[in-house]
mmCIF file as Biopython writes it, N, C-alpha, C and O atoms, coordinates in Angstrom:
data_model
#
loop_
_atom_site.group_PDB
_atom_site.id
_atom_site.type_symbol
_atom_site.label_atom_id
_atom_site.label_alt_id
_atom_site.label_comp_id
_atom_site.label_asym_id
_atom_site.label_entity_id
_atom_site.label_seq_id
_atom_site.pdbx_PDB_ins_code
_atom_site.Cartn_x
_atom_site.Cartn_y
_atom_site.Cartn_z
_atom_site.occupancy
_atom_site.B_iso_or_equiv
_atom_site.auth_seq_id
_atom_site.auth_asym_id
_atom_site.pdbx_PDB_model_num
ATOM 1   N N  . MET A ? 1  ? -7.363  8.305   2.040   1.0 0.0 1  A 1 
ATOM 2   C CA . MET A ? 1  ? -7.817  7.546   3.188   1.0 0.0 1  A 1 
ATOM 3   C C  . MET A ? 1  ? -8.571  8.503   4.107   1.0 0.0 1  A 1 
ATOM 4   O O  . MET A ? 1  ? -8.100  9.603   4.398   1.0 0.0 1  A 1 
ATOM 5   N N  . SER A ? 2  ? -9.702  8.087   4.541   1.0 0.0 2  A 1 
ATOM 6   C CA . SER A ? 2  ? -10.535 8.927   5.398   1.0 0.0 2  A 1 
ATOM 7   C C  . SER A ? 2  ? -9.904  9.098   6.781   1.0 0.0 2  A 1 
ATOM 8   O O  . SER A ? 2  ? -9.375  8.145   7.353   1.0 0.0 2  A 1 
ATOM 9   N N  . ALA A ? 3  ? -9.966  10.321  7.311   1.0 0.0 3  A 1 
ATOM 10  C CA . ALA A ? 3  ? -9.404  10.601  8.632   1.0 0.0 3  A 1 
ATOM 11  C C  . ALA A ? 3  ? -10.199 9.926   9.738   1.0 0.0 3  A 1 
ATOM 12  O O  . ALA A ? 3  ? -9.713  9.806   10.862  1.0 0.0 3  A 1 
ATOM 13  N N  . ARG A ? 4  ? -11.409 9.486   9.438   1.0 0.0 4  A 1 
ATOM 14  C CA . ARG A ? 4  ? -12.243 8.879   10.489  1.0 0.0 4  A 1 
ATOM 15  C C  . ARG A ? 4  ? -11.654 7.569   11.018  1.0 0.0 4  A 1 
ATOM 16  O O  . ARG A ? 4  ? -11.995 7.142   12.122  1.0 0.0 4  A 1 
ATOM 17  N N  . TYR A ? 5  ? -10.785 6.936   10.253  1.0 0.0 5  A 1 
ATOM 18  C CA . TYR A ? 5  ? -10.169 5.698   10.705  1.0 0.0 5  A 1 
ATOM 19  C C  . TYR A ? 5  ? -9.044  5.948   11.704  1.0 0.0 5  A 1 
ATOM 20  O O  . TYR A ? 5  ? -8.763  5.095   12.546  1.0 0.0 5  A 1 
ATOM 21  N N  . GLY A ? 6  ? -8.406  7.099   11.620  1.0 0.0 6  A 1 
ATOM 22  C CA . GLY A ? 6  ? -7.308  7.417   12.520  1.0 0.0 6  A 1 
ATOM 23  C C  . GLY A ? 6  ? -5.992  6.831   12.040  1.0 0.0 6  A 1 
ATOM 24  O O  . GLY A ? 6  ? -5.951  5.775   11.408  1.0 0.0 6  A 1 
ATOM 25  N N  . LEU A ? 7  ? -4.929  7.536   12.351  1.0 0.0 7  A 1 
ATOM 26  C CA . LEU A ? 7  ? -3.600  7.124   11.894  1.0 0.0 7  A 1 
ATOM 27  C C  . LEU A ? 7  ? -3.167  5.787   12.472  1.0 0.0 7  A 1 
ATOM 28  O O  . LEU A ? 7  ? -2.562  4.969   11.779  1.0 0.0 7  A 1 
ATOM 29  N N  . LEU A ? 8  ? -3.479  5.567   13.743  1.0 0.0 8  A 1 
ATOM 30  C CA . LEU A ? 8  ? -3.060  4.330   14.384  1.0 0.0 8  A 1 
ATOM 31  C C  . LEU A ? 8  ? -3.745  3.126   13.750  1.0 0.0 8  A 1 
ATOM 32  O O  . LEU A ? 8  ? -3.105  2.101   13.513  1.0 0.0 8  A 1 
ATOM 33  N N  . ALA A ? 9  ? -5.026  3.242   13.479  1.0 0.0 9  A 1 
ATOM 34  C CA . ALA A ? 9  ? -5.757  2.133   12.862  1.0 0.0 9  A 1 
ATOM 35  C C  . ALA A ? 9  ? -5.224  1.828   11.469  1.0 0.0 9  A 1 
ATOM 36  O O  . ALA A ? 9  ? -5.066  0.663   11.104  1.0 0.0 9  A 1 
ATOM 37  N N  . ILE A ? 10 ? -4.949  2.865   10.693  1.0 0.0 10 A 1 
ATOM 38  C CA . ILE A ? 10 ? -4.454  2.677   9.330   1.0 0.0 10 A 1 
ATOM 39  C C  . ILE A ? 10 ? -3.073  2.031   9.342   1.0 0.0 10 A 1 
ATOM 40  O O  . ILE A ? 10 ? -2.839  1.060   8.624   1.0 0.0 10 A 1 
ATOM 41  N N  . SER A ? 11 ? -2.168  2.555   10.142  1.0 0.0 11 A 1 
ATOM 42  C CA . SER A ? 11 ? -0.817  1.995   10.165  1.0 0.0 11 A 1 
ATOM 43  C C  . SER A ? 11 ? -0.814  0.596   10.769  1.0 0.0 11 A 1 
ATOM 44  O O  . SER A ? 11 ? -0.065  -0.272  10.320  1.0 0.0 11 A 1 
ATOM 45  N N  . SER A ? 12 ? -1.648  0.371   11.785  1.0 0.0 12 A 1 
ATOM 46  C CA . SER A ? 12 ? -1.720  -0.963  12.390  1.0 0.0 12 A 1 
ATOM 47  C C  . SER A ? 12 ? -2.175  -2.000  11.367  1.0 0.0 12 A 1 
ATOM 48  O O  . SER A ? 12 ? -1.614  -3.092  11.275  1.0 0.0 12 A 1 
ATOM 49  N N  . ARG A ? 13 ? -3.206  -1.638  10.600  1.0 0.0 13 A 1 
ATOM 50  C CA . ARG A ? 13 ? -3.703  -2.564  9.586   1.0 0.0 13 A 1 
ATOM 51  C C  . ARG A ? 13 ? -2.650  -2.805  8.513   1.0 0.0 13 A 1 
ATOM 52  O O  . ARG A ? 13 ? -2.459  -3.944  8.088   1.0 0.0 13 A 1 
ATOM 53  N N  . PHE A ? 14 ? -1.961  -1.751  8.063   1.0 0.0 14 A 1 
ATOM 54  C CA . PHE A ? 14 ? -0.931  -1.911  7.043   1.0 0.0 14 A 1 
ATOM 55  C C  . PHE A ? 14 ? 0.150   -2.885  7.515   1.0 0.0 14 A 1 
ATOM 56  O O  . PHE A ? 14 ? 0.502   -3.814  6.787   1.0 0.0 14 A 1 
ATOM 57  N N  . TYR A ? 15 ? 0.678   -2.683  8.721   1.0 0.0 15 A 1 
ATOM 58  C CA . TYR A ? 15 ? 1.759   -3.535  9.211   1.0 0.0 15 A 1 
ATOM 59  C C  . TYR A ? 15 ? 1.282   -4.950  9.515   1.0 0.0 15 A 1 
ATOM 60  O O  . TYR A ? 15 ? 2.030   -5.911  9.336   1.0 0.0 15 A 1 
ATOM 61  N N  . ARG A ? 16 ? 0.042   -5.082  9.975   1.0 0.0 16 A 1 
ATOM 62  C CA . ARG A ? 16 ? -0.508  -6.416  10.226  1.0 0.0 16 A 1 
ATOM 63  C C  . ARG A ? 16 ? -0.649  -7.174  8.917   1.0 0.0 16 A 1 
ATOM 64  O O  . ARG A ? 16 ? -0.285  -8.346  8.830   1.0 0.0 16 A 1 
ATOM 65  N N  . TRP A ? 17 ? -1.185  -6.497  7.887   1.0 0.0 17 A 1 
ATOM 66  C CA . TRP A ? 17 ? -1.325  -7.142  6.585   1.0 0.0 17 A 1 
ATOM 67  C C  . TRP A ? 17 ? 0.034   -7.503  6.001   1.0 0.0 17 A 1 
ATOM 68  O O  . TRP A ? 17 ? 0.190   -8.547  5.369   1.0 0.0 17 A 1 
ATOM 69  N N  . ARG A ? 18 ? 1.019   -6.629  6.217   1.0 0.0 18 A 1 
ATOM 70  C CA . ARG A ? 18 ? 2.360   -6.920  5.706   1.0 0.0 18 A 1 
ATOM 71  C C  . ARG A ? 18 ? 2.921   -8.162  6.385   1.0 0.0 18 A 1 
ATOM 72  O O  . ARG A ? 18 ? 3.465   -9.040  5.716   1.0 0.0 18 A 1 
ATOM 73  N N  . SER A ? 19 ? 2.795   -8.243  7.693   1.0 0.0 19 A 1 
ATOM 74  C CA . SER A ? 19 ? 3.360   -9.388  8.422   1.0 0.0 19 A 1 
ATOM 75  C C  . SER A ? 19 ? 2.624   -10.686 8.099   1.0 0.0 19 A 1 
ATOM 76  O O  . SER A ? 19 ? 3.205   -11.766 8.208   1.0 0.0 19 A 1 
ATOM 77  N N  . GLN A ? 20 ? 1.360   -10.594 7.706   1.0 0.0 20 A 1 
ATOM 78  C CA . GLN A ? 20 ? 0.571   -11.771 7.344   1.0 0.0 20 A 1 
ATOM 79  C C  . GLN A ? 20 ? 0.742   -12.159 5.875   1.0 0.0 20 A 1 
ATOM 80  O O  . GLN A ? 20 ? 0.212   -13.180 5.436   1.0 0.0 20 A 1 
ATOM 81  N N  . GLY A ? 21 ? 1.476   -11.351 5.122   1.0 0.0 21 A 1 
ATOM 82  C CA . GLY A ? 21 ? 1.730   -11.656 3.720   1.0 0.0 21 A 1 
ATOM 83  C C  . GLY A ? 21 ? 0.587   -11.280 2.789   1.0 0.0 21 A 1 
ATOM 84  O O  . GLY A ? 21 ? 0.559   -11.720 1.640   1.0 0.0 21 A 1 
ATOM 85  N N  . ILE A ? 22 ? -0.355  -10.473 3.266   1.0 0.0 22 A 1 
ATOM 86  C CA . ILE A ? 22 ? -1.516  -10.102 2.448   1.0 0.0 22 A 1 
ATOM 87  C C  . ILE A ? 22 ? -1.101  -9.254  1.255   1.0 0.0 22 A 1 
ATOM 88  O O  . ILE A ? 22 ? -1.590  -9.471  0.147   1.0 0.0 22 A 1 
ATOM 89  N N  . TRP A ? 23 ? -0.203  -8.286  1.463   1.0 0.0 23 A 1 
ATOM 90  C CA . TRP A ? 23 ? 0.232   -7.436  0.343   1.0 0.0 23 A 1 
ATOM 91  C C  . TRP A ? 23 ? 0.939   -8.264  -0.724  1.0 0.0 23 A 1 
ATOM 92  O O  . TRP A ? 23 ? 0.749   -8.029  -1.918  1.0 0.0 23 A 1 
ATOM 93  N N  . GLN A ? 24 ? 1.744   -9.221  -0.310  1.0 0.0 24 A 1 
ATOM 94  C CA . GLN A ? 24 ? 2.435   -10.085 -1.272  1.0 0.0 24 A 1 
ATOM 95  C C  . GLN A ? 24 ? 1.423   -10.918 -2.056  1.0 0.0 24 A 1 
ATOM 96  O O  . GLN A ? 24 ? 1.571   -11.119 -3.261  1.0 0.0 24 A 1 
ATOM 97  N N  . GLU A ? 25 ? 0.393   -11.401 -1.359  1.0 0.0 25 A 1 
ATOM 98  C CA . GLU A ? 25 ? -0.644  -12.186 -2.025  1.0 0.0 25 A 1 
ATOM 99  C C  . GLU A ? 25 ? -1.422  -11.337 -3.033  1.0 0.0 25 A 1 
ATOM 100 O O  . GLU A ? 25 ? -1.761  -11.813 -4.116  1.0 0.0 25 A 1 
ATOM 101 N N  . ILE A ? 26 ? -1.699  -10.095 -2.679  1.0 0.0 26 A 1 
ATOM 102 C CA . ILE A ? 26 ? -2.374  -9.189  -3.614  1.0 0.0 26 A 1 
ATOM 103 C C  . ILE A ? 26 ? -1.522  -9.000  -4.869  1.0 0.0 26 A 1 
ATOM 104 O O  . ILE A ? 26 ? -2.030  -9.088  -5.987  1.0 0.0 26 A 1 
ATOM 105 N N  . LEU A ? 27 ? -0.234  -8.741  -4.683  1.0 0.0 27 A 1 
ATOM 106 C CA . LEU A ? 27 ? 0.663   -8.575  -5.832  1.0 0.0 27 A 1 
ATOM 107 C C  . LEU A ? 27 ? 0.705   -9.841  -6.674  1.0 0.0 27 A 1 
ATOM 108 O O  . LEU A ? 27 ? 0.643   -9.770  -7.902  1.0 0.0 27 A 1 
ATOM 109 N N  . ASN A ? 28 ? 0.810   -10.995 -6.029  1.0 0.0 28 A 1 
ATOM 110 C CA . ASN A ? 28 ? 0.857   -12.263 -6.768  1.0 0.0 28 A 1 
ATOM 111 C C  . ASN A ? 28 ? -0.393  -12.470 -7.613  1.0 0.0 28 A 1 
ATOM 112 O O  . ASN A ? 28 ? -0.306  -12.867 -8.775  1.0 0.0 28 A 1 
ATOM 113 N N  . ARG A ? 29 ? -1.550  -12.201 -7.027  1.0 0.0 29 A 1 
ATOM 114 C CA . ARG A ? 29 ? -2.805  -12.400 -7.764  1.0 0.0 29 A 1 
ATOM 115 C C  . ARG A ? 29 ? -2.955  -11.401 -8.911  1.0 0.0 29 A 1 
ATOM 116 O O  . ARG A ? 29 ? -3.439  -11.753 -9.986  1.0 0.0 29 A 1 
ATOM 117 N N  . LEU A ? 30 ? -2.543  -10.167 -8.679  1.0 0.0 30 A 1 
ATOM 118 C CA . LEU A ? 30 ? -2.588  -9.179  -9.767  1.0 0.0 30 A 1 
ATOM 119 C C  . LEU A ? 30 ? -1.681  -9.603  -10.923 1.0 0.0 30 A 1 
ATOM 120 O O  . LEU A ? 30 ? -2.053  -9.486  -12.091 1.0 0.0 30 A 1 
ATOM 121 N N  . GLN A ? 31 ? -0.496  -10.094 -10.585 1.0 0.0 31 A 1 
ATOM 122 C CA . GLN A ? 31 ? 0.422   -10.545 -11.621 1.0 0.0 31 A 1 
ATOM 123 C C  . GLN A ? 31 ? -0.134  -11.756 -12.362 1.0 0.0 31 A 1 
ATOM 124 O O  . GLN A ? 31 ? -0.027  -11.836 -13.585 1.0 0.0 31 A 1 
ATOM 125 N N  . GLN A ? 32 ? -0.725  -12.694 -11.632 1.0 0.0 32 A 1 
ATOM 126 C CA . GLN A ? 32 ? -1.297  -13.884 -12.269 1.0 0.0 32 A 1 
ATOM 127 C C  . GLN A ? 32 ? -2.432  -13.501 -13.222 1.0 0.0 32 A 1 
ATOM 128 O O  . GLN A ? 32 ? -2.522  -14.026 -14.332 1.0 0.0 32 A 1 
ATOM 129 N N  . THR A ? 33 ? -3.291  -12.588 -12.783 1.0 0.0 33 A 1 
ATOM 130 C CA . THR A ? 33 ? -4.412  -12.149 -13.613 1.0 0.0 33 A 1 
ATOM 131 C C  . THR A ? 33 ? -3.913  -11.450 -14.872 1.0 0.0 33 A 1 
ATOM 132 O O  . THR A ? 33 ? -4.391  -11.721 -15.973 1.0 0.0 33 A 1 
ATOM 133 N N  . ALA A ? 34 ? -2.952  -10.554 -14.702 1.0 0.0 34 A 1 
ATOM 134 C CA . ALA A ? 34 ? -2.404  -9.829  -15.852 1.0 0.0 34 A 1 
ATOM 135 C C  . ALA A ? 34 ? -1.655  -10.773 -16.790 1.0 0.0 34 A 1 
ATOM 136 O O  . ALA A ? 34 ? -1.724  -10.620 -18.010 1.0 0.0 34 A 1 
ATOM 137 N N  . ASP A ? 35 ? -0.944  -11.739 -16.229 1.0 0.0 35 A 1 
ATOM 138 C CA . ASP A ? 35 ? -0.201  -12.688 -17.057 1.0 0.0 35 A 1 
ATOM 139 C C  . ASP A ? 35 ? -1.167  -13.558 -17.856 1.0 0.0 35 A 1 
ATOM 140 O O  . ASP A ? 35 ? -0.921  -13.838 -19.029 1.0 0.0 35 A 1 
ATOM 141 N N  . ALA A ? 36 ? -2.260  -13.988 -17.233 1.0 0.0 36 A 1 
ATOM 142 C CA . ALA A ? 36 ? -3.250  -14.812 -17.934 1.0 0.0 36 A 1 
ATOM 143 C C  . ALA A ? 36 ? -3.893  -14.046 -19.080 1.0 0.0 36 A 1 
ATOM 144 O O  . ALA A ? 36 ? -4.285  -14.641 -20.084 1.0 0.0 36 A 1 
ATOM 145 N N  . ALA A ? 37 ? -4.003  -12.730 -18.935 1.0 0.0 37 A 1 
ATOM 146 C CA . ALA A ? 37 ? -4.573  -11.887 -19.994 1.0 0.0 37 A 1 
ATOM 147 C C  . ALA A ? 37 ? -3.496  -11.384 -20.952 1.0 0.0 37 A 1 
ATOM 148 O O  . ALA A ? 37 ? -3.760  -10.527 -21.796 1.0 0.0 37 A 1 
ATOM 149 N N  . ASP A ? 38 ? -2.287  -11.917 -20.821 1.0 0.0 38 A 1 
ATOM 150 C CA . ASP A ? 38 ? -1.150  -11.530 -21.659 1.0 0.0 38 A 1 
ATOM 151 C C  . ASP A ? 38 ? -0.888  -10.019 -21.610 1.0 0.0 38 A 1 
ATOM 152 O O  . ASP A ? 38 ? -0.632  -9.388  -22.635 1.0 0.0 38 A 1 
ATOM 153 N N  . GLN A ? 39 ? -0.957  -9.458  -20.409 1.0 0.0 39 A 1 
ATOM 154 C CA . GLN A ? 39 ? -0.744  -8.027  -20.220 1.0 0.0 39 A 1 
ATOM 155 C C  . GLN A ? 39 ? 0.584   -7.709  -19.533 1.0 0.0 39 A 1 
ATOM 156 O O  . GLN A ? 39 ? 0.850   -6.553  -19.204 1.0 0.0 39 A 1 
ATOM 157 N N  . ILE A ? 40 ? 1.405   -8.712  -19.318 1.0 0.0 40 A 1 
ATOM 158 C CA . ILE A ? 40 ? 2.706   -8.492  -18.683 1.0 0.0 40 A 1 
ATOM 159 C C  . ILE A ? 40 ? 3.808   -8.914  -19.645 1.0 0.0 40 A 1 
ATOM 160 O O  . ILE A ? 40 ? 3.782   -10.007 -20.211 1.0 0.0 40 A 1 
ATOM 161 N N  . ASP A ? 41 ? 4.765   -8.028  -19.813 1.0 0.0 41 A 1 
ATOM 162 C CA . ASP A ? 41 ? 5.968   -8.362  -20.566 1.0 0.0 41 A 1 
ATOM 163 C C  . ASP A ? 41 ? 7.033   -8.689  -19.521 1.0 0.0 41 A 1 
ATOM 164 O O  . ASP A ? 41 ? 7.619   -7.788  -18.922 1.0 0.0 41 A 1 
ATOM 165 N N  . TRP A ? 42 ? 7.278   -9.973  -19.307 1.0 0.0 42 A 1 
ATOM 166 C CA . TRP A ? 42 ? 8.196   -10.393 -18.246 1.0 0.0 42 A 1 
ATOM 167 C C  . TRP A ? 42 ? 9.650   -10.039 -18.552 1.0 0.0 42 A 1 
ATOM 168 O O  . TRP A ? 42 ? 10.519  -10.175 -17.691 1.0 0.0 42 A 1 
ATOM 169 N N  . GLU A ? 43 ? 9.910   -9.592  -19.765 1.0 0.0 43 A 1 
ATOM 170 C CA . GLU A ? 43 ? 11.260  -9.176  -20.117 1.0 0.0 43 A 1 
ATOM 171 C C  . GLU A ? 43 ? 11.575  -7.777  -19.574 1.0 0.0 43 A 1 
ATOM 172 O O  . GLU A ? 43 ? 12.734  -7.461  -19.307 1.0 0.0 43 A 1 
ATOM 173 N N  . VAL A ? 44 ? 10.546  -6.945  -19.414 1.0 0.0 44 A 1 
ATOM 174 C CA . VAL A ? 44 ? 10.740  -5.576  -18.940 1.0 0.0 44 A 1 
ATOM 175 C C  . VAL A ? 44 ? 9.735   -5.318  -17.827 1.0 0.0 44 A 1 
ATOM 176 O O  . VAL A ? 44 ? 8.537   -5.202  -18.083 1.0 0.0 44 A 1 
ATOM 177 N N  . HIS A ? 45 ? 10.213  -5.229  -16.609 1.0 0.0 45 A 1 
ATOM 178 C CA . HIS A ? 45 ? 9.328   -4.908  -15.495 1.0 0.0 45 A 1 
ATOM 179 C C  . HIS A ? 45 ? 10.137  -4.336  -14.335 1.0 0.0 45 A 1 
ATOM 180 O O  . HIS A ? 45 ? 11.324  -4.626  -14.187 1.0 0.0 45 A 1 
ATOM 181 N N  . PHE A ? 46 ? 9.496   -3.545  -13.539 1.0 0.0 46 A 1 
ATOM 182 C CA . PHE A ? 46 ? 10.132  -2.997  -12.350 1.0 0.0 46 A 1 
ATOM 183 C C  . PHE A ? 46 ? 9.053   -2.575  -11.369 1.0 0.0 46 A 1 
ATOM 184 O O  . PHE A ? 46 ? 7.897   -2.381  -11.744 1.0 0.0 46 A 1 
ATOM 185 N N  . ILE A ? 47 ? 9.434   -2.438  -10.134 1.0 0.0 47 A 1 
ATOM 186 C CA . ILE A ? 47 ? 8.549   -1.928  -9.089  1.0 0.0 47 A 1 
ATOM 187 C C  . ILE A ? 47 ? 9.230   -0.723  -8.475  1.0 0.0 47 A 1 
ATOM 188 O O  . ILE A ? 47 ? 10.391  -0.791  -8.073  1.0 0.0 47 A 1 
ATOM 189 N N  . ASP A ? 48 ? 8.511   0.368   -8.404  1.0 0.0 48 A 1 
ATOM 190 C CA . ASP A ? 48 ? 9.056   1.589   -7.809  1.0 0.0 48 A 1 
ATOM 191 C C  . ASP A ? 48 ? 9.069   1.429   -6.296  1.0 0.0 48 A 1 
ATOM 192 O O  . ASP A ? 48 ? 8.017   1.244   -5.684  1.0 0.0 48 A 1 
ATOM 193 N N  . SER A ? 49 ? 10.221  1.496   -5.702  1.0 0.0 49 A 1 
ATOM 194 C CA . SER A ? 49 ? 10.329  1.344   -4.252  1.0 0.0 49 A 1 
ATOM 195 C C  . SER A ? 49 ? 10.657  2.669   -3.576  1.0 0.0 49 A 1 
ATOM 196 O O  . SER A ? 49 ? 11.278  2.693   -2.513  1.0 0.0 49 A 1 
ATOM 197 N N  . THR A ? 50 ? 10.239  3.769   -4.195  1.0 0.0 50 A 1 
ATOM 198 C CA . THR A ? 50 ? 10.470  5.088   -3.616  1.0 0.0 50 A 1 
ATOM 199 C C  . THR A ? 50 ? 9.690   5.225   -2.320  1.0 0.0 50 A 1 
ATOM 200 O O  . THR A ? 50 ? 8.533   4.813   -2.232  1.0 0.0 50 A 1 
ATOM 201 N N  . ILE A ? 51 ? 10.323  5.798   -1.334  1.0 0.0 51 A 1 
ATOM 202 C CA . ILE A ? 51 ? 9.673   6.011   -0.035  1.0 0.0 51 A 1 
ATOM 203 C C  . ILE A ? 51 ? 9.686   7.503   0.261   1.0 0.0 51 A 1 
ATOM 204 O O  . ILE A ? 51 ? 10.730  8.150   0.170   1.0 0.0 51 A 1 
ATOM 205 N N  . ASN A ? 52 ? 8.542   8.043   0.611   1.0 0.0 52 A 1 
ATOM 206 C CA . ASN A ? 52 ? 8.432   9.443   1.000   1.0 0.0 52 A 1 
ATOM 207 C C  . ASN A ? 52 ? 8.006   9.511   2.458   1.0 0.0 52 A 1 
ATOM 208 O O  . ASN A ? 52 ? 6.989   8.935   2.844   1.0 0.0 52 A 1 
ATOM 209 N N  . GLN A ? 53 ? 8.780   10.208  3.253   1.0 0.0 53 A 1 
ATOM 210 C CA . GLN A ? 53 ? 8.485   10.352  4.677   1.0 0.0 53 A 1 
ATOM 211 C C  . GLN A ? 53 ? 7.488   11.493  4.875   1.0 0.0 53 A 1 
ATOM 212 O O  . GLN A ? 53 ? 7.741   12.622  4.457   1.0 0.0 53 A 1 
ATOM 213 N N  . ALA A ? 54 ? 6.373   11.201  5.502   1.0 0.0 54 A 1 
ATOM 214 C CA . ALA A ? 54 ? 5.376   12.225  5.797   1.0 0.0 54 A 1 
ATOM 215 C C  . ALA A ? 54 ? 5.749   12.963  7.076   1.0 0.0 54 A 1 
ATOM 216 O O  . ALA A ? 54 ? 6.315   12.382  8.003   1.0 0.0 54 A 1 
ATOM 217 N N  . ASP A ? 55 ? 5.429   14.233  7.112   1.0 0.0 55 A 1 
ATOM 218 C CA . ASP A ? 55 ? 5.625   15.019  8.323   1.0 0.0 55 A 1 
ATOM 219 C C  . ASP A ? 55 ? 4.476   14.690  9.273   1.0 0.0 55 A 1 
ATOM 220 O O  . ASP A ? 55 ? 3.341   15.112  9.049   1.0 0.0 55 A 1 
ATOM 221 N N  . LYS A ? 56 ? 4.769   13.940  10.331  1.0 0.0 56 A 1 
ATOM 222 C CA . LYS A ? 56 ? 3.728   13.444  11.234  1.0 0.0 56 A 1 
ATOM 223 C C  . LYS A ? 56 ? 2.969   14.572  11.915  1.0 0.0 56 A 1 
ATOM 224 O O  . LYS A ? 56 ? 1.763   14.456  12.133  1.0 0.0 56 A 1 
ATOM 225 N N  . ASN A ? 57 ? 3.641   15.646  12.250  1.0 0.0 57 A 1 
ATOM 226 C CA . ASN A ? 57 ? 2.964   16.751  12.920  1.0 0.0 57 A 1 
ATOM 227 C C  . ASN A ? 57 ? 1.903   17.372  12.020  1.0 0.0 57 A 1 
ATOM 228 O O  . ASN A ? 57 ? 0.794   17.656  12.474  1.0 0.0 57 A 1 
ATOM 229 N N  . LYS A ? 58 ? 2.229   17.584  10.762  1.0 0.0 58 A 1 
ATOM 230 C CA . LYS A ? 58 ? 1.266   18.160  9.820   1.0 0.0 58 A 1 
ATOM 231 C C  . LYS A ? 58 ? 0.114   17.199  9.568   1.0 0.0 58 A 1 
ATOM 232 O O  . LYS A ? 58 ? -1.037  17.619  9.452   1.0 0.0 58 A 1 
ATOM 233 N N  . LEU A ? 59 ? 0.420   15.919  9.483   1.0 0.0 59 A 1 
ATOM 234 C CA . LEU A ? 59 ? -0.612  14.919  9.219   1.0 0.0 59 A 1 
ATOM 235 C C  . LEU A ? 59 ? -1.597  14.817  10.380  1.0 0.0 59 A 1 
ATOM 236 O O  . LEU A ? 59 ? -2.808  14.757  10.170  1.0 0.0 59 A 1 
ATOM 237 N N  . VAL A ? 60 ? -1.076  14.796  11.601  1.0 0.0 60 A 1 
ATOM 238 C CA . VAL A ? 60 ? -1.948  14.724  12.776  1.0 0.0 60 A 1 
ATOM 239 C C  . VAL A ? 60 ? -2.803  15.981  12.863  1.0 0.0 60 A 1 
ATOM 240 O O  . VAL A ? 60 ? -3.995  15.893  13.155  1.0 0.0 60 A 1 
ATOM 241 N N  . PHE A ? 61 ? -2.222  17.140  12.616  1.0 0.0 61 A 1 
ATOM 242 C CA . PHE A ? 61 ? -2.960  18.397  12.661  1.0 0.0 61 A 1 
ATOM 243 C C  . PHE A ? 61 ? -4.073  18.387  11.631  1.0 0.0 61 A 1 
ATOM 244 O O  . PHE A ? 61 ? -5.192  18.808  11.923  1.0 0.0 61 A 1 
ATOM 245 N N  . LYS A ? 62 ? -3.778  17.907  10.422  1.0 0.0 62 A 1 
ATOM 246 C CA . LYS A ? 62 ? -4.774  17.897  9.363   1.0 0.0 62 A 1 
ATOM 247 C C  . LYS A ? 62 ? -5.913  16.946  9.716   1.0 0.0 62 A 1 
ATOM 248 O O  . LYS A ? 62 ? -7.075  17.265  9.466   1.0 0.0 62 A 1 
ATOM 249 N N  . CYS A ? 63 ? -5.606  15.793  10.288  1.0 0.0 63 A 1 
ATOM 250 C CA . CYS A ? 63 ? -6.639  14.830  10.661  1.0 0.0 63 A 1 
ATOM 251 C C  . CYS A ? 63 ? -7.516  15.370  11.786  1.0 0.0 63 A 1 
ATOM 252 O O  . CYS A ? 63 ? -8.715  15.093  11.823  1.0 0.0 63 A 1 
ATOM 253 N N  . GLN A ? 64 ? -6.940  16.127  12.690  1.0 0.0 64 A 1 
ATOM 254 C CA . GLN A ? 64 ? -7.698  16.680  13.807  1.0 0.0 64 A 1 
ATOM 255 C C  . GLN A ? 64 ? -8.639  17.777  13.337  1.0 0.0 64 A 1 
ATOM 256 O O  . GLN A ? 64 ? -9.664  18.020  13.973  1.0 0.0 64 A 1 
ATOM 257 N N  . GLN A ? 65 ? -8.314  18.444  12.236  1.0 0.0 65 A 1 
ATOM 258 C CA . GLN A ? 65 ? -9.161  19.504  11.707  1.0 0.0 65 A 1 
ATOM 259 C C  . GLN A ? 65 ? -10.450 18.968  11.092  1.0 0.0 65 A 1 
ATOM 260 O O  . GLN A ? 65 ? -11.470 19.657  11.079  1.0 0.0 65 A 1 
ATOM 261 N N  . ASN A ? 66 ? -10.403 17.753  10.590  1.0 0.0 66 A 1 
ATOM 262 C CA . ASN A ? 66 ? -11.573 17.162  9.901   1.0 0.0 66 A 1 
ATOM 263 C C  . ASN A ? 66 ? -12.522 16.598  10.875  1.0 0.0 66 A 1 
ATOM 264 O O  . ASN A ? 66 ? -13.559 16.061  10.487  1.0 0.0 66 A 1 
#
């Protein structure tokens, strides 16, 4: 993600899209497309829900350097 957008703009858009259900709609459409092309095995599937916490101080410093 380009630093020109700024951290606040990026996070604001992410949370706004989440609250509006846009991410869920994207997932639904991807699944529908893959299912129509017979590319999903519904017997075996998972979603990785790993969360990694970024060090905000390092991230802000790096964005300010660019």
